[in-house]
VOGU-3710 file (C-alpha; in Angstrom, 3 decimals, decimal comma):
1> msvqveklek> -35,720/5,969/12,554  -36,129/7,711/9,271  -33,879/8,330/6,348  -34,290/10,944/3,345  -31,990/10,792/0,489  -31,129/13,831/-1,585  -29,062/13,490/-4,511  -26,441/15,967/-5,231  -24,280/16,803/-8,059  -21,299/14,483/-9,185
11> nmakltievp> -22,860/11,174/-7,977  -22,924/12,653/-4,124  -26,031/12,317/-2,098  -26,776/13,487/1,380  -28,787/11,245/3,882  -30,953/12,809/6,512  -31,238/10,524/9,429  -33,638/11,229/11,961  -33,617/9,119/15,459  -36,501/9,204/17,781
21> aeeldkaieq> -36,151/11,376/20,860  -36,562/8,572/23,370  -33,506/6,935/21,707  -31,597/10,221/22,283  -32,640/10,322/25,841  -31,601/6,648/26,273  -28,283/7,696/24,558  -27,783/10,884/26,967  -28,455/8,607/30,137  -25,862/6,106/28,867
31> ayqknkgkms> -23,480/9,007/28,405  -24,062/9,991/31,890  -23,393/6,528/33,292  -20,168/6,497/31,463  -19,054/9,817/32,528  -20,229/10,215/35,965  -17,197/8,852/37,830  -15,018/11,085/36,064  -16,903/14,234/37,484  -16,583/15,599/40,974
41> ipgfrkgkvp> -18,880/18,086/42,702  -18,299/19,638/46,372  -20,609/17,737/48,576  -20,946/14,556/46,704  -18,753/11,631/46,302  -17,027/10,768/42,872  -19,376/8,865/40,690  -22,533/9,653/42,982  -23,240/12,934/41,663  -26,781/13,108/40,353
51> rqmiekmygk> -27,244/13,726/36,493  -29,498/16,673/37,191  -26,931/18,440/39,317  -24,033/17,857/36,672  -26,218/19,279/33,998  -27,145/22,303/36,319  -23,491/22,979/36,814  -21,904/22,289/33,364  -25,260/22,934/31,236  -27,607/20,386/29,746
61> evfyedaani> -25,447/19,754/26,735  -22,434/18,153/28,822  -23,499/14,659/27,718  -24,626/15,677/24,010  -21,396/14,752/22,265  -20,954/11,339/23,832  -24,665/10,601/23,298  -24,358/11,415/19,466  -21,224/9,335/19,153  -22,943/6,666/20,618
71> liptayeaay> -26,274/7,030/18,228  -24,422/7,817/14,990  -22,524/4,556/14,212  -25,738/2,504/14,562  -28,055/4,892/13,235  -25,748/5,454/10,038  -25,376/1,708/9,695  -29,368/1,199/9,492  -29,667/4,025/6,998  -26,969/2,472/4,864
81> decteeivss> -28,837/-0,890/4,804  -32,101/0,891/4,296  -30,760/3,170/1,369  -31,555/1,746/-2,191  -28,630/3,473/-3,676  -25,199/1,871/-3,733  -22,739/3,869/-1,338  -19,289/3,782/-2,163  -17,627/6,237/0,398  -17,013/6,887/4,071
91> pvidvvqlea> -19,722/9,555/5,375  -19,051/13,081/6,010  -21,226/13,719/9,161  -23,131/16,983/10,244  -25,350/17,229/13,196  -28,710/19,212/12,296  -30,587/18,879/15,690  -29,454/17,299/19,146  -31,558/18,662/22,025  -33,016/16,216/24,783
101> gkpfiftaev> -36,611/15,629/24,253  -36,689/16,235/20,556  -35,569/13,894/17,524  -31,807/13,619/16,979  -31,164/14,603/13,412  -28,023/14,220/11,405  -26,812/14,184/7,812  -24,405/11,884/6,224  -22,793/13,158/2,814  -21,882/9,966/0,733
111> alkpevklgk> -20,488/9,108/-2,769  -22,856/6,837/-4,800  -21,703/4,635/-7,204  -21,714/6,194/-10,486  -23,010/4,881/-13,979  -20,625/3,566/-16,529  -21,422/4,005/-20,316  -19,250/1,303/-21,803  -17,540/2,132/-25,243  -15,933/-0,484/-27,196
121> ykgvevdkve> -14,866/-3,692/-24,762  -14,734/-6,506/-27,397  -12,186/-6,728/-30,027  -10,011/-3,930/-28,513  -6,539/-3,663/-29,821  -3,358/-4,148/-27,793  0,628/-4,561/-28,483  1,816/-8,153/-28,352  4,411/-8,798/-25,559  7,249/-10,712/-26,699
131> vevtaeevda> 7,958/-13,848/-24,527  11,251/-15,289/-26,168  14,132/-15,956/-23,586  17,431/-14,886/-25,266  20,786/-16,788/-24,374  22,016/-13,374/-22,874  19,017/-13,257/-20,318  19,919/-16,995/-19,244  23,528/-16,098/-18,768  22,665/-12,899/-16,655
141> avekereana> 20,278/-14,962/-14,339  23,147/-17,672/-13,998  25,585/-14,929/-13,048  23,296/-13,449/-10,777  23,006/-16,829/-9,009  26,784/-16,970/-9,041  27,015/-13,545/-7,355  24,474/-14,680/-4,715  26,735/-17,513/-3,952  30,079/-15,838/-4,049
151> rtvvvedrav> 32,384/-15,771/-0,984  34,010/-12,932/0,610  37,698/-13,064/1,518  39,860/-10,674/3,039  42,593/-8,964/0,925  45,748/-7,516/2,617  48,338/-7,394/-0,523  46,711/-4,803/-2,719  44,956/-1,445/-2,919  41,209/-1,034/-3,461
161> kdgditvidf> 39,596/-2,024/-6,678  36,100/-1,538/-8,022  33,795/-3,952/-6,538  35,591/-4,314/-3,381  33,933/-4,320/0,093  35,819/-1,800/2,357  35,670/-0,491/5,958  36,568/2,958/6,277  37,152/5,861/8,814  36,380/9,237/7,343
171> egfvdgvafe> 35,870/12,986/8,532  34,324/15,655/6,227  35,419/19,241/6,104  34,056/22,341/4,461  36,262/25,372/4,219  38,721/23,596/6,475  36,136/23,187/9,194  34,469/19,741/10,328  30,905/19,571/9,839  28,295/17,856/11,569
181> ggkgenyplt> 27,461/14,296/10,597  30,511/14,215/8,481  32,425/11,812/10,552  32,308/8,028/10,672  34,366/4,957/12,077  34,350/1,398/10,744  31,928/2,357/8,009  31,169/-0,434/5,455  31,459/0,959/1,945  31,108/-1,477/-1,288
191> iglgafipgf> 32,861/0,485/-3,969  30,718/0,983/-7,019  27,294/0,678/-5,390  27,071/4,674/-5,520  25,827/4,995/-2,045  27,982/7,616/-1,149  28,178/11,304/-2,489  28,973/11,285/-6,284  32,626/11,065/-7,113  33,608/9,698/-3,392
201> eeqvvgaeig> 33,663/6,011/-4,133  35,775/6,532/-7,512  38,596/8,268/-5,495  38,757/5,480/-2,845  39,833/3,316/-5,621  43,764/2,612/-5,387  43,885/3,614/-1,705  45,902/1,144/0,423  45,097/-0,082/3,965  46,161/2,110/6,735
211> keidvnvtfp> 47,002/5,203/4,489  44,871/8,278/4,692  43,860/9,908/1,476  41,964/13,036/0,624  38,758/12,965/-1,207  37,576/15,991/-3,038  33,643/16,124/-3,594  30,801/18,714/-4,051  27,758/18,132/-2,479  24,467/17,891/-4,802
221> eeyhaeelag> 22,397/21,198/-5,296  19,591/19,238/-3,614  21,280/17,621/-0,920  18,903/17,222/2,104  21,349/19,301/4,553  20,805/22,664/3,049  23,823/24,190/4,641  26,071/21,600/2,634  24,130/21,789/-0,513  26,016/22,708/-3,537
231> kpavfkvtvk> 29,364/23,059/-1,480  32,908/21,448/-2,152  34,173/19,161/0,728  37,415/17,241/1,659  36,984/14,090/3,256  39,880/12,473/5,112  39,576/8,674/4,449  41,517/5,884/6,029  40,885/2,316/4,561  40,949/-0,163/7,479
241> eikekqlpel> 39,903/-3,288/5,503  39,286/-4,533/1,942  37,337/-7,597/1,053  36,569/-9,090/-2,230  33,899/-11,175/-3,764  35,058/-14,661/-5,245  32,621/-16,125/-7,730  32,244/-19,955/-7,882  33,446/-21,691/-11,024  30,799/-21,808/-13,648
251> ddefasevse> 30,908/-25,913/-14,033  28,837/-28,836/-13,002  29,715/-28,590/-9,510  28,213/-25,322/-9,145  25,252/-26,328/-11,041  24,709/-29,172/-8,531  25,229/-26,935/-5,682  22,305/-24,434/-6,496  19,978/-26,662/-8,013  18,759/-30,306/-8,411
261> fdtlaeyked> 20,699/-30,750/-11,711  23,865/-32,569/-12,094  25,151/-30,705/-14,967  25,690/-26,843/-16,037  23,565/-27,758/-19,401  20,575/-29,029/-17,376  20,631/-26,260/-14,993  20,860/-23,562/-17,834  17,879/-25,449/-19,466  15,951/-25,213/-16,245
271> vqkkladkka> 16,711/-21,299/-15,854  15,636/-21,022/-19,483  12,264/-22,521/-18,641  11,567/-20,630/-15,676  12,408/-17,568/-17,167  9,878/-18,331/-20,132  7,130/-19,263/-17,765  7,929/-15,772/-15,820  7,725/-14,085/-19,203  4,707/-15,675/-20,243
281> adaknakeda> 2,919/-14,777/-16,973  4,150/-11,145/-17,195  2,997/-11,034/-20,768  -0,658/-12,423/-19,817  -0,757/-9,617/-16,923  0,568/-7,034/-19,275  -2,098/-7,881/-21,821  -4,872/-7,900/-19,430  -3,822/-4,495/-18,232  -3,599/-3,117/-21,574
291> vidaivadae> -6,988/-4,234/-22,585  -8,616/-3,181/-19,192  -6,779/0,323/-19,862  -8,031/0,506/-23,384  -11,797/-0,220/-22,173  -11,472/2,295/-19,528  -10,481/5,011/-21,841  -13,091/4,355/-24,214  -15,761/4,383/-21,234  -17,495/7,329/-19,535
301> mdipdamvet> -18,035/7,646/-15,873  -18,296/10,414/-13,380  -16,221/9,357/-10,344  -16,937/11,490/-7,172  -13,960/12,866/-5,305  -15,082/11,333/-1,898  -14,976/7,655/-3,573  -11,378/8,272/-4,566  -10,438/9,619/-1,325  -12,091/6,392/0,434
311> qqrqmvndfa> -9,960/4,319/-1,869  -6,717/6,279/-1,128  -7,271/5,737/2,740  -8,005/2,141/2,128  -4,851/1,729/0,327  -2,617/3,499/2,756  -4,539/1,341/5,776  -3,737/-1,799/3,904  0,066/-0,894/3,532  0,073/0,111/7,040
321> qriqmqglsm> -1,220/-3,287/7,928  1,485/-4,985/5,854  4,436/-3,251/7,422  3,139/-3,496/11,000  3,343/-7,182/10,230  7,115/-6,638/9,482  7,383/-4,783/12,881  7,495/-1,399/11,668  4,826/1,330/12,368  3,729/4,055/10,033
331> dqyfqftgls> 5,506/6,680/12,231  8,805/4,883/11,685  7,784/4,422/8,049  7,493/8,389/7,650  10,679/9,161/9,713  12,695/6,770/7,525  11,495/8,040/4,031  10,616/11,795/4,916  7,123/11,337/3,596  3,971/12,852/5,504
341> permleqvkp> 0,612/11,102/5,663  -0,815/13,927/3,289  2,149/13,156/0,881  1,336/9,572/0,848  -2,032/9,829/0,189  -1,461/12,063/-2,671  1,054/9,601/-4,154  -1,504/6,734/-4,218  -4,163/8,815/-5,663  -3,310/7,900/-9,369
351> qaekriksrl> -3,440/4,199/-8,476  -6,486/4,595/-6,497  -8,178/6,144/-9,297  -7,235/3,369/-11,762  -8,519/0,645/-9,495  -11,787/2,397/-9,155  -11,940/2,739/-12,869  -10,974/-0,392/-13,567  -13,483/-2,021/-11,452  -16,201/-0,132/-12,644
361> vleavvaaen> -15,586/-0,919/-16,131  -15,562/-4,611/-15,342  -18,905/-4,740/-13,171  -20,307/-2,882/-16,258  -19,195/-5,928/-18,648  -20,365/-8,331/-16,096  -23,964/-6,614/-16,277  -23,866/-6,094/-20,110  -22,849/-9,917/-20,715  -25,202/-11,256/-17,823
371> laaseedyen> -21,921/-12,927/-16,492  -22,519/-14,713/-12,961  -20,352/-17,288/-11,078  -21,914/-20,678/-10,337  -22,154/-22,380/-7,000  -19,277/-24,700/-8,280  -17,330/-21,715/-8,743  -18,145/-20,328/-5,258  -17,254/-23,899/-3,800  -13,811/-24,051/-5,557
381> elqrmadayq> -13,012/-20,731/-4,497  -13,634/-21,470/-0,937  -11,556/-24,595/-1,336  -8,707/-22,315/-2,762  -8,879/-19,846/0,214  -8,795/-22,850/2,555  -5,968/-24,266/0,918  -4,144/-21,045/0,985  -4,836/-20,457/4,681  -4,502/-24,232/5,691
391> meidkvkdmm> -7,912/-24,428/6,999  -10,761/-26,753/6,860  -12,978/-25,860/4,243  -16,199/-26,133/6,596  -14,392/-23,301/8,870  -13,903/-21,131/5,905  -17,754/-21,662/5,103  -18,750/-20,837/8,642  -16,699/-17,495/8,383  -18,995/-16,420/5,165
401> genekkqiml> -22,324/-14,543/5,723  -24,519/-13,569/2,746  -22,668/-10,195/2,253  -19,218/-12,077/2,118  -20,700/-14,545/-0,344  -22,318/-11,967/-2,616  -18,760/-10,261/-2,659  -16,945/-13,175/-3,630  -19,604/-14,092/-6,371  -19,176/-10,719/-7,796
411> dlaitkavel> -15,309/-10,904/-7,672  -15,649/-14,376/-9,633  -17,926/-12,930/-12,168  -15,274/-10,167/-12,786  -12,827/-12,669/-13,336  -15,051/-14,084/-16,026  -15,327/-10,387/-17,434  -11,611/-10,075/-17,477  -11,254/-13,596/-19,203  -13,991/-12,538/-21,937
421> vvaeakek> -12,494/-9,276/-22,689  -9,033/-10,445/-23,063  -9,931/-13,409/-25,322  -11,890/-11,084/-27,491  -8,752/-8,714/-27,755  -6,527/-8,543/-30,883  -2,923/-8,101/-30,722  -0,963/-5,934/-33,124
//
């Protein structure tokens, strides 16, 4: 096999890959063996038709596509390993020559890792993030915990109030005619959440159990059902049930029930400490992001579109894997959200570009500062991974080949680069 590399504009390259004719002939034979059982010709038993007969009837190219699909992955992988340039995108394949008895030639257009010209990366100025925790923030956190521990009780002796949890029957009418999808029975509605059409919930306030009321609303201009968008409607609503939240008393007993502390004062002190720890961690992350953003803004690089597209697809695939672990398919996700695959790819594009630029800049800092991870750093990282996955470290080591180790060592070096540029940054 031979590989020729032609550099194109904007950090793109075309690899021309030539596979020997004998390898193509083997692949054609393999394609024949794979498909012969699917083909039937009068006078021959299924699966027993000679290759020459099939090619005579269907054309000698009948097995070419399958043969190419057999050869391309292995040949491209070998070309990738042989190429001295760093490829950073999926290939776009184009077959140039495919004919029995001749070399198989195809091209793979790929993006190459762009060069980065660093600007200022030491001593960049970023805004200081405050980490002080106020008494109001502590009280809000405690109140949130009270809400989480509230009990719900049925109310029968009063009308609906803001914040109540109701169960309603309703039917909607436009110009006196009931419309599709406008009817519901035993529908749970929490007053004040804004889950219904604007103005609906406010008019349910004051309604009594079992008494029908009219709720007059106007559908938003951008409503998803075009036939209702912007139109006034009347809903006949009957409240069937009212429940209200009862918050626990804010005292030592509450503190002991929701925490390991015996008194409310101790509990609030712990809440304050946890909020401070979180603010400090958030401030650290915000400072890192701001420093890296500043370095990226002062650097020069020409990122090929194919590199961004590859990152976009990777991000969508990672998201798909996460939601599949929760029992949801991407088709279901698109149905629920109204997104399309194309729209989702477009949505993640800014983040994909940011990830690429940040990574490239930090790799450039690693090179500029001759940063490197030590074997001890590597061992510590493997131990961290083993602890995270509850595995023996030897088993983790067995999973690591040279490429995996190289990637981990680079990731650790990039961590050192982040620490360096953040330590050198100035807060204003």
